[in-house]
C-alpha distance (Angstrom), angle and dihedral (degrees) to the residues before:
residue distance angle dihedral
M1 . . .
K2 3.85 . .
G3 3.76 122.2 .
T4 3.82 126.8 -139.8
D5 3.79 119.1 -122.3
I6 3.74 114.4 -159.7
L7 3.78 110.0 172.4
F8 3.73 98.2 -154.8
D9 3.81 137.4 51.1
I10 3.89 115.3 -93.0
S11 3.83 93.6 -172.6
G12 3.77 110.6 123.8
K13 3.88 92.7 3.0
D14 3.74 128.9 123.8
V15 3.91 106.0 -117.6
I16 3.81 126.6 -166.6
L17 3.70 114.8 -161.6
V18 3.82 113.2 -153.3
D19 3.86 125.0 -158.3
D20 3.78 132.9 169.7
V21 3.77 102.9 -133.9
L22 3.91 125.9 12.3
Y23 3.82 110.7 -151.2
T24 3.89 122.1 142.2
G25 3.85 94.2 -1.0
R26 3.84 93.3 -125.7
T27 3.91 95.3 115.3
I28 3.84 87.5 52.8
R29 3.80 92.5 47.1
A30 3.72 87.0 54.8
A31 3.65 94.7 49.4
L32 3.76 91.7 49.1
D33 3.72 92.0 50.7
G34 3.88 87.6 51.8
L35 3.73 93.6 50.1
I36 3.86 93.8 50.3
D37 3.77 89.2 48.6
I38 3.85 91.0 60.4
G39 3.84 100.0 38.0
R40 3.74 149.4 -28.6
P41 3.91 108.2 -94.8
K42 3.76 117.3 -157.5
T43 3.77 89.3 -128.7
I44 3.81 138.2 -4.4
Q45 3.78 121.8 -152.6
L46 3.82 129.1 -179.1
A47 3.88 126.9 -139.0
V48 3.74 122.9 -175.3
L49 3.69 135.9 -176.7
V50 3.76 94.4 -147.8
D51 3.71 132.4 16.0
R52 3.89 113.3 -163.0
G53 3.80 98.8 172.7
H54 3.84 122.9 -138.2
R55 3.92 92.4 123.1
Q56 3.82 117.3 -173.1
L57 3.92 92.3 -176.3
P58 3.72 130.4 43.9
I59 3.81 94.7 -98.8
K60 3.93 125.6 138.9
A61 3.80 127.4 -178.9
D62 3.81 117.1 -125.7
F63 3.70 92.5 -153.4
V64 3.87 122.1 33.7
G65 3.89 125.6 -179.3
K66 3.79 94.2 -165.0
N67 3.85 137.7 -6.8
V68 3.80 109.9 -141.1
P69 3.91 112.7 -178.7
T70 3.78 108.6 -147.5
S71 3.81 137.5 169.8
S72 3.73 116.0 -109.9
E73 3.79 89.6 -107.2
E74 3.85 93.7 58.3
S75 3.72 124.9 82.7
I76 3.71 135.9 -152.2
R77 3.85 125.9 -140.0
V78 3.69 120.1 -164.5
H79 3.82 118.7 -155.0
I80 3.79 119.7 -176.4
K81 3.81 121.8 -169.4
E82 3.64 113.1 -138.8
S83 3.83 113.8 -126.3
């Protein structure tokens, strides 16, 4: 299992998690667990580029670039052009 190295204290800080596609919520749940293991942030907010629905956990993004309703058989690919 890989560890997470954060070279600063997150305790008492405002943290924004950023993800490309929000789907079931399980990846964000793992990220939240990891953050809480290393510190106690003041707040945690979630920003996602694409929210495609189909949540399996009660997780909602605070900032959403685009809502894209999909079926569970469909997939989303995000391509970002470097500038």
